OpenMM code with the backbone's topology and positions (N, CA, C; nanometers):
from openmm import Vec3, app, unit

residues = "MET LYS PRO ALA LEU ALA ALA ALA VAL THR CYS VAL ALA LEU LEU ALA PRO GLY LEU SER ALA GLN ALA MET SER ILE ARG GLU LEU ARG THR ILE GLU GLN THR GLU GLN ALA GLY SER ALA TYR ILE GLN TYR TYR LEU ILE GLY VAL MET GLU GLY LEU ARG GLU ALA ASN ASP LEU THR VAL ARG GLU GLY HIS LYS PRO TRP PHE CYS VAL GLN GLY ARG LYS LEU GLU PRO ARG MET ALA PHE SER LEU TYR ASP ALA GLU LEU LYS ARG ASN SER ASP LEU TYR GLU ALA ASP MET PRO VAL GLN LEU VAL LEU SER ASN ALA LEU ARG ASN ALA TYR ARG CYS PRO".split()
positions = [
    Vec3(13.9929, 4.6187, 9.8318),
    Vec3(14.0516, 4.7513, 9.8365),
    Vec3(14.2021, 4.7375, 9.8178),
    Vec3(14.2597, 4.8280, 9.7404),
    Vec3(14.4032, 4.8251, 9.7173),
    Vec3(14.4759, 4.8572, 9.8470),
    Vec3(14.5949, 4.7977, 9.8684),
    Vec3(14.6681, 4.8186, 9.9938),
    Vec3(14.6984, 4.9653, 10.0232),
    Vec3(14.7354, 5.0432, 9.9235),
    Vec3(14.7685, 5.1845, 9.9472),
    Vec3(14.6447, 5.2622, 9.9904),
    Vec3(14.5313, 5.2336, 9.9257),
    Vec3(14.4073, 5.3010, 9.9615),
    Vec3(14.3625, 5.2613, 10.1016),
    Vec3(14.3766, 5.1333, 10.1332),
    Vec3(14.3402, 5.0847, 10.2666),
    Vec3(14.4254, 5.1517, 10.3734),
    Vec3(14.5543, 5.1670, 10.3458),
    Vec3(14.6437, 5.2324, 10.4413),
    Vec3(14.6053, 5.3784, 10.4600),
    Vec3(14.5704, 5.4456, 10.3510),
    Vec3(14.5316, 5.5861, 10.3594),
    Vec3(14.4032, 5.6021, 10.4403),
    Vec3(14.3051, 5.5151, 10.4140),
    Vec3(14.1790, 5.5209, 10.4884),
    Vec3(14.2032, 5.4955, 10.6363),
    Vec3(14.2896, 5.3992, 10.6670),
    Vec3(14.3218, 5.3680, 10.8063),
    Vec3(14.3884, 5.4866, 10.8747),
    Vec3(14.4812, 5.5526, 10.8055),
    Vec3(14.5491, 5.6695, 10.8636),
    Vec3(14.4508, 5.7817, 10.8926),
    Vec3(14.3622, 5.8082, 10.7975),
    Vec3(14.2632, 5.9136, 10.8175),
    Vec3(14.1719, 5.8783, 10.9348),
    Vec3(14.1305, 5.7533, 10.9418),
    Vec3(14.0424, 5.7106, 11.0508),
    Vec3(14.1107, 5.7241, 11.1866),
    Vec3(14.2380, 5.6956, 11.1917),
    Vec3(14.3110, 5.7066, 11.3175),
    Vec3(14.3370, 5.8508, 11.3569),
    Vec3(14.3594, 5.9367, 11.2574),
    Vec3(14.3889, 6.0769, 11.2861),
    Vec3(14.2639, 6.1600, 11.3072),
    Vec3(14.1526, 6.1207, 11.2495),
    Vec3(14.0307, 6.2010, 11.2540),
    Vec3(13.9865, 6.2395, 11.3944),
    Vec3(13.9900, 6.1500, 11.4933),
    Vec3(13.9467, 6.1928, 11.6259),
    Vec3(14.0304, 6.3080, 11.6822),
    Vec3(14.1539, 6.3197, 11.6407),
    Vec3(14.2389, 6.4282, 11.6886),
    Vec3(14.2149, 6.5583, 11.6157),
    Vec3(14.1448, 6.5524, 11.5036),
    Vec3(14.1153, 6.6718, 11.4257),
    Vec3(13.9777, 6.7224, 11.4654),
    Vec3(13.9742, 6.8370, 11.5263),
    Vec3(13.8446, 6.8916, 11.5628),
    Vec3(13.8430, 7.0406, 11.5356),
    Vec3(13.7317, 7.0862, 11.4836),
    Vec3(13.7150, 7.2287, 11.4593),
    Vec3(13.6615, 7.2912, 11.5870),
    Vec3(13.7117, 7.4065, 11.6175),
    Vec3(13.6713, 7.4739, 11.7391),
    Vec3(13.6313, 7.6163, 11.7044),
    Vec3(13.5244, 7.6630, 11.7622),
    Vec3(13.4792, 7.7989, 11.7378),
    Vec3(13.5798, 7.8980, 11.7957),
    Vec3(13.6029, 8.0045, 11.7216),
    Vec3(13.6938, 8.1087, 11.7690),
    Vec3(13.6156, 8.2022, 11.8616),
    Vec3(13.6772, 8.2410, 11.9689),
    Vec3(13.6120, 8.3316, 12.0636),
    Vec3(13.6310, 8.4766, 12.0201),
    Vec3(13.5509, 8.5626, 12.0775),
    Vec3(13.5623, 8.7060, 12.0513),
    Vec3(13.7027, 8.7538, 12.0893),
    Vec3(13.7523, 8.7064, 12.2016),
    Vec3(13.8862, 8.7445, 12.2482),
    Vec3(13.9933, 8.7033, 12.1464),
    Vec3(13.9846, 8.5799, 12.0968),
    Vec3(14.0835, 8.5311, 11.9998),
    Vec3(14.0793, 8.6132, 11.8712),
    Vec3(13.9592, 8.6479, 11.8275),
    Vec3(13.9454, 8.7283, 11.7061),
    Vec3(14.0075, 8.8662, 11.7260),
    Vec3(13.9829, 8.9279, 11.8401),
    Vec3(14.0413, 9.0600, 11.8695),
    Vec3(14.1941, 9.0527, 11.8764),
    Vec3(14.2449, 8.9463, 11.9355),
    Vec3(14.3897, 8.9289, 11.9467),
    Vec3(14.4538, 8.9187, 11.8089),
    Vec3(14.3938, 8.8414, 11.7224),
    Vec3(14.4466, 8.8277, 11.5861),
    Vec3(14.4427, 8.9616, 11.5154),
    Vec3(14.3356, 9.0336, 11.5306),
    Vec3(14.3209, 9.1633, 11.4649),
    Vec3(14.4297, 9.2610, 11.5106),
    Vec3(14.4658, 9.2549, 11.6379),
    Vec3(14.5622, 9.3493, 11.6935),
    Vec3(14.7072, 9.3071, 11.6768),
    Vec3(14.7341, 9.1769, 11.6663),
    Vec3(14.8724, 9.1310, 11.6672),
    Vec3(14.9259, 9.0847, 11.5321),
    Vec3(14.8387, 9.0439, 11.4428),
    Vec3(14.8843, 8.9936, 11.3134),
    Vec3(14.8953, 9.1065, 11.2127),
    Vec3(14.9958, 9.0978, 11.1275),
    Vec3(15.0151, 9.2006, 11.0249),
    Vec3(14.8941, 9.2071, 10.9317),
    Vec3(14.8435, 9.0953, 10.8898),
    Vec3(14.7267, 9.0894, 10.8015),
    Vec3(14.6007, 9.0543, 10.8808),
    Vec3(14.5973, 9.0978, 11.0051),
    Vec3(14.4878, 9.0617, 11.0946),
    Vec3(14.3510, 9.1021, 11.0447),
    Vec3(14.3373, 9.2230, 10.9927),
    Vec3(14.2047, 9.2672, 10.9485),
    Vec3(14.1565, 9.1864, 10.8279),
    Vec3(14.2476, 9.1496, 10.7404),
    Vec3(14.2095, 9.0664, 10.6253),
    Vec3(14.1673, 8.9278, 10.6732),
    Vec3(14.2411, 8.8732, 10.7688),
    Vec3(14.2074, 8.7419, 10.8237),
    Vec3(14.0699, 8.7457, 10.8896),
    Vec3(14.0435, 8.8517, 10.9634),
    Vec3(13.9149, 8.8681, 11.0313),
    Vec3(13.8018, 8.8709, 10.9288),
    Vec3(13.8219, 8.9477, 10.8222),
    Vec3(13.7201, 8.9556, 10.7166),
    Vec3(13.6898, 8.8175, 10.6595),
    Vec3(13.7935, 8.7438, 10.6228),
    Vec3(13.7751, 8.6112, 10.5635),
    Vec3(13.7100, 8.5148, 10.6625),
    Vec3(13.7503, 8.5235, 10.7864),
    Vec3(13.6927, 8.4350, 10.8878),
    Vec3(13.5434, 8.4629, 10.9039),
    Vec3(13.5071, 8.5905, 10.9159),
    Vec3(13.3674, 8.6269, 10.9346),
    Vec3(13.2832, 8.5931, 10.8119),
    Vec3(13.3407, 8.6065, 10.6947),
    Vec3(13.2692, 8.5666, 10.5727),
    Vec3(13.2410, 8.4168, 10.5768),
    Vec3(13.3398, 8.3386, 10.6176),
    Vec3(13.3209, 8.1943, 10.6287),
    Vec3(13.2133, 8.1582, 10.7295),
    Vec3(13.2137, 8.2261, 10.8425),
    Vec3(13.1114, 8.2019, 10.9448),
    Vec3(12.9739, 8.2372, 10.8892),
    Vec3(12.9643, 8.3522, 10.8238),
    Vec3(12.8359, 8.3959, 10.7700),
    Vec3(12.7849, 8.2985, 10.6636),
    Vec3(12.8728, 8.2554, 10.5760),
    Vec3(12.8315, 8.1612, 10.4716),
    Vec3(12.7894, 8.0274, 10.5335),
    Vec3(12.8578, 7.9838, 10.6380),
    Vec3(12.8187, 7.8619, 10.7080),
    Vec3(12.6820, 7.8755, 10.7723),
    Vec3(12.6553, 7.9909, 10.8318),
    Vec3(12.5248, 8.0150, 10.8932),
    Vec3(12.4142, 8.0209, 10.7878),
    Vec3(12.4458, 8.0804, 10.6730),
    Vec3(12.3462, 8.0837, 10.5640),
    Vec3(12.3137, 7.9434, 10.5166),
    Vec3(12.4165, 7.8612, 10.4997),
    Vec3(12.3946, 7.7245, 10.4540),
    Vec3(12.3168, 7.6444, 10.5580),
    Vec3(12.3496, 7.6608, 10.6846),
    Vec3(12.2766, 7.5913, 10.7909),
    Vec3(12.1306, 7.6361, 10.7932),
    Vec3(12.1071, 7.7645, 10.7733),
    Vec3(11.9711, 7.8176, 10.7684),
    Vec3(11.8950, 7.7583, 10.6501),
    Vec3(11.9590, 7.7532, 10.5343),
    Vec3(11.8957, 7.6958, 10.4148),
    Vec3(11.8629, 7.5482, 10.4365),
    Vec3(11.9540, 7.4751, 10.4985),
    Vec3(11.9307, 7.3337, 10.5267),
    Vec3(11.8123, 7.3164, 10.6215),
    Vec3(11.8033, 7.4019, 10.7205),
    Vec3(11.6922, 7.3984, 10.8147),
    Vec3(11.5594, 7.4140, 10.7412),
    Vec3(11.5555, 7.5081, 10.6480),
    Vec3(11.4338, 7.5327, 10.5698),
    Vec3(11.4037, 7.4132, 10.4793),
    Vec3(11.5078, 7.3601, 10.4132),
    Vec3(11.4871, 7.2438, 10.3254),
    Vec3(11.4328, 7.1236, 10.4013),
    Vec3(11.4671, 7.1141, 10.5282),
    Vec3(11.4184, 7.0030, 10.6107),
    Vec3(11.2801, 7.0307, 10.6697),
    Vec3(11.2213, 7.1446, 10.6327),
    Vec3(11.0852, 7.1754, 10.6744),
    Vec3(11.0717, 7.2487, 10.8060),
    Vec3(11.1821, 7.3002, 10.8589),
    Vec3(11.1777, 7.3729, 10.9863),
    Vec3(11.1731, 7.5239, 10.9626),
    Vec3(11.1391, 7.5956, 11.0650),
    Vec3(11.1338, 7.7416, 11.0595),
    Vec3(11.2764, 7.7978, 11.0450),
    Vec3(11.2967, 7.8950, 10.9565),
    Vec3(11.4306, 7.9527, 10.9401),
    Vec3(11.4723, 8.0358, 11.0619),
    Vec3(11.6024, 8.0487, 11.0796),
    Vec3(11.6575, 8.1313, 11.1876),
    Vec3(11.6520, 8.2786, 11.1502),
    Vec3(11.6739, 8.3055, 11.0216),
    Vec3(11.6674, 8.4416, 10.9703),
    Vec3(11.6179, 8.4346, 10.8268),
    Vec3(11.5622, 8.5458, 10.7780),
    Vec3(11.4996, 8.5476, 10.6456),
    Vec3(11.5553, 8.6636, 10.5631),
    Vec3(11.6342, 8.6315, 10.4633),
    Vec3(11.6920, 8.7348, 10.3768),
    Vec3(11.5842, 8.7900, 10.2838),
    Vec3(11.5044, 8.7047, 10.2238),
    Vec3(11.3899, 8.7415, 10.1395),
    Vec3(11.4190, 8.8521, 10.0392),
    Vec3(11.5188, 8.8314, 9.9574),
    Vec3(11.5491, 8.9260, 9.8505),
    Vec3(11.6269, 9.0496, 9.8931),
    Vec3(11.6478, 9.0675, 10.0221),
    Vec3(11.7274, 9.1821, 10.0670),
    Vec3(11.8756, 9.1531, 10.0448),
    Vec3(11.9532, 9.2556, 10.0442),
    Vec3(12.0967, 9.2410, 10.0199),
    Vec3(12.1665, 9.1796, 10.1403),
    Vec3(12.2417, 9.0729, 10.1151),
    Vec3(12.3294, 9.0121, 10.2155),
    Vec3(12.4509, 8.9604, 10.1404),
    Vec3(12.5561, 9.0390, 10.1431),
    Vec3(12.6770, 9.0077, 10.0681),
    Vec3(12.7915, 8.9763, 10.1633),
    Vec3(12.8897, 8.8988, 10.1175),
    Vec3(13.0035, 8.8644, 10.2026),
    Vec3(13.0721, 8.9859, 10.2657),
    Vec3(13.0814, 9.0948, 10.1924),
    Vec3(13.1504, 9.2139, 10.2456),
    Vec3(13.0777, 9.2746, 10.3660),
    Vec3(12.9548, 9.2318, 10.3915),
    Vec3(12.8763, 9.2846, 10.5023),
    Vec3(12.9022, 9.2105, 10.6334),
    Vec3(12.9769, 9.1017, 10.6307),
    Vec3(12.9960, 9.0174, 10.7490),
    Vec3(13.0551, 9.0955, 10.8663),
    Vec3(13.1620, 9.1717, 10.8419),
    Vec3(13.2258, 9.2428, 10.9524),
    Vec3(13.1338, 9.3493, 11.0104),
    Vec3(13.0656, 9.4249, 10.9253),
    Vec3(12.9797, 9.5321, 10.9768),
    Vec3(12.8626, 9.4746, 11.0568),
    Vec3(12.8072, 9.3613, 11.0137),
    Vec3(12.7004, 9.2966, 11.0913),
    Vec3(12.7521, 9.2525, 11.2281),
    Vec3(12.8693, 9.1887, 11.2284),
    Vec3(12.9317, 9.1407, 11.3520),
    Vec3(12.9624, 9.2578, 11.4462),
    Vec3(13.0266, 9.3594, 11.3930),
    Vec3(13.0677, 9.4741, 11.4737),
    Vec3(12.9470, 9.5491, 11.5304),
    Vec3(12.8440, 9.5684, 11.4494),
    Vec3(12.7238, 9.6383, 11.4955),
    Vec3(12.6543, 9.5600, 11.6066),
    Vec3(12.6499, 9.4278, 11.5919),
    Vec3(12.5875, 9.3442, 11.6955),
    Vec3(12.6647, 9.3543, 11.8269),
    Vec3(12.7973, 9.3499, 11.8191),
    Vec3(12.8787, 9.3623, 11.9408),
    Vec3(12.8574, 9.4972, 12.0092),
    Vec3(12.8511, 9.6024, 11.9311),
    Vec3(12.8326, 9.7361, 11.9887),
    Vec3(12.6922, 9.7539, 12.0454),
    Vec3(12.5928, 9.7040, 11.9721),
    Vec3(12.4536, 9.7203, 12.0145),
    Vec3(12.4240, 9.6433, 12.1426),
    Vec3(12.4855, 9.5284, 12.1600),
    Vec3(12.4594, 9.4427, 12.2766),
    Vec3(12.5874, 9.4118, 12.3530),
    Vec3(12.6674, 9.5124, 12.3775),
    Vec3(12.7979, 9.4927, 12.4416),
    Vec3(12.7866, 9.4281, 12.5799),
    Vec3(12.6787, 9.4543, 12.6499),
    Vec3(12.6621, 9.3962, 12.7831),
    Vec3(12.6208, 9.2489, 12.7788),
    Vec3(12.5811, 9.2008, 12.6621),
    Vec3(12.5369, 9.0628, 12.6464),
    Vec3(12.6526, 8.9652, 12.6234),
    Vec3(12.7576, 9.0118, 12.5559),
    Vec3(12.8654, 8.9229, 12.5131),
    Vec3(12.9879, 8.9321, 12.6032),
    Vec3(13.0427, 8.8153, 12.6341),
    Vec3(13.1686, 8.8061, 12.7080),
    Vec3(13.2776, 8.7651, 12.6106),
    Vec3(13.4001, 8.7956, 12.6427),
    Vec3(13.5126, 8.7731, 12.5522),
    Vec3(13.5330, 8.6274, 12.5129),
    Vec3(13.4925, 8.5356, 12.5979),
    Vec3(13.5132, 8.3940, 12.5668),
    Vec3(13.3973, 8.3308, 12.4901),
    Vec3(13.2991, 8.4090, 12.4542),
    Vec3(13.1870, 8.3567, 12.3754),
    Vec3(13.2289, 8.3425, 12.2291),
    Vec3(13.1671, 8.2490, 12.1576),
    Vec3(13.2067, 8.2256, 12.0186),
    Vec3(13.1605, 8.3353, 11.9236),
    Vec3(13.2438, 8.3628, 11.8263),
    Vec3(13.2141, 8.4605, 11.7215),
    Vec3(13.0854, 8.4207, 11.6491),
    Vec3(13.0648, 8.2907, 11.6299),
    Vec3(12.9470, 8.2420, 11.5591),
    Vec3(12.8181, 8.2856, 11.6271),
    Vec3(12.8183, 8.2902, 11.7593),
    Vec3(12.7005, 8.3339, 11.8333),
    Vec3(12.6670, 8.4789, 11.8006),
    Vec3(12.7684, 8.5629, 11.7983),
    Vec3(12.7493, 8.7054, 11.7693),
    Vec3(12.6939, 8.7235, 11.6289),
    Vec3(12.7560, 8.6577, 11.5318),
    Vec3(12.7129, 8.6748, 11.3933),
    Vec3(12.5756, 8.6120, 11.3699),
    Vec3(12.5474, 8.5027, 11.4361),
    Vec3(12.4145, 8.4414, 11.4257),
    Vec3(12.3079, 8.5375, 11.4787),
    Vec3(12.3333, 8.5979, 11.5921),
    Vec3(12.2390, 8.6943, 11.6484),
    Vec3(12.2269, 8.8174, 11.5595),
    Vec3(12.3377, 8.8586, 11.4997),
    Vec3(12.3351, 8.9736, 11.4088),
    Vec3(12.2449, 8.9453, 11.2890),
    Vec3(12.2565, 8.8263, 11.2330),
    Vec3(12.1726, 8.7896, 11.1184),
    Vec3(12.0256, 8.7805, 11.1591),
    Vec3(11.9990, 8.7265, 11.2756),
    Vec3(11.8603, 8.7171, 11.3227),
    Vec3(11.7999, 8.8551, 11.3460),
    Vec3(11.8800, 8.9481, 11.3949),
    Vec3(11.8295, 9.0835, 11.4212),
    Vec3(11.8151, 9.1644, 11.2925),
    Vec3(11.9077, 9.1495, 11.2008),
    Vec3(11.9043, 9.2279, 11.0768),
    Vec3(11.8054, 9.1714, 10.9745),
    Vec3(11.7836, 9.0406, 10.9792),
    Vec3(11.6982, 8.9748, 10.8802),
    Vec3(11.5888, 8.8946, 10.9509),
    Vec3(11.5071, 8.9687, 11.0236),
    Vec3(11.3981, 8.9054, 11.0995),
    Vec3(11.2959, 8.8404, 11.0050),
    Vec3(11.2443, 8.7288, 11.0496),
    Vec3(11.1420, 8.6589, 10.9729),
    Vec3(11.0049, 8.7181, 11.0071),
    Vec3(10.9182, 8.7216, 10.9077),
    Vec3(10.7827, 8.7778, 10.9326),
    Vec3(10.7028, 8.6884, 11.0255),
] * unit.nanometer
topology = app.Topology()
chain = topology.addChain("A")
for resn in residues:
    res = topology.addResidue(resn, chain)
    for name in ("N", "CA", "C"):
        topology.addAtom(name, app.Element.getBySymbol(name[0]), res)
């Protein structure tokens, strides 16, 4: 291995444990929406990313031979629907969710409720 490449790999390996992705909580999402100038746009993009991640995880589950979490089955599920699914789930089950719960949980439940498997 070339010395520069070896050094780069070593740096990434040393820094990687400090790099961790953390789920955003409902409270954090609300705070961003209320305090940031472009908060609503950020929220939209974040929820789209969460939804696309959940779709990919669901597809992987099916490819591995397991039962899907939710079933789109030709119905419409577009990125622009992420916020409305999330918001409807929060309103429908407001007593279920606490502010420190992850956004991913809400959107996952929203997809399971909106796209139930037969």
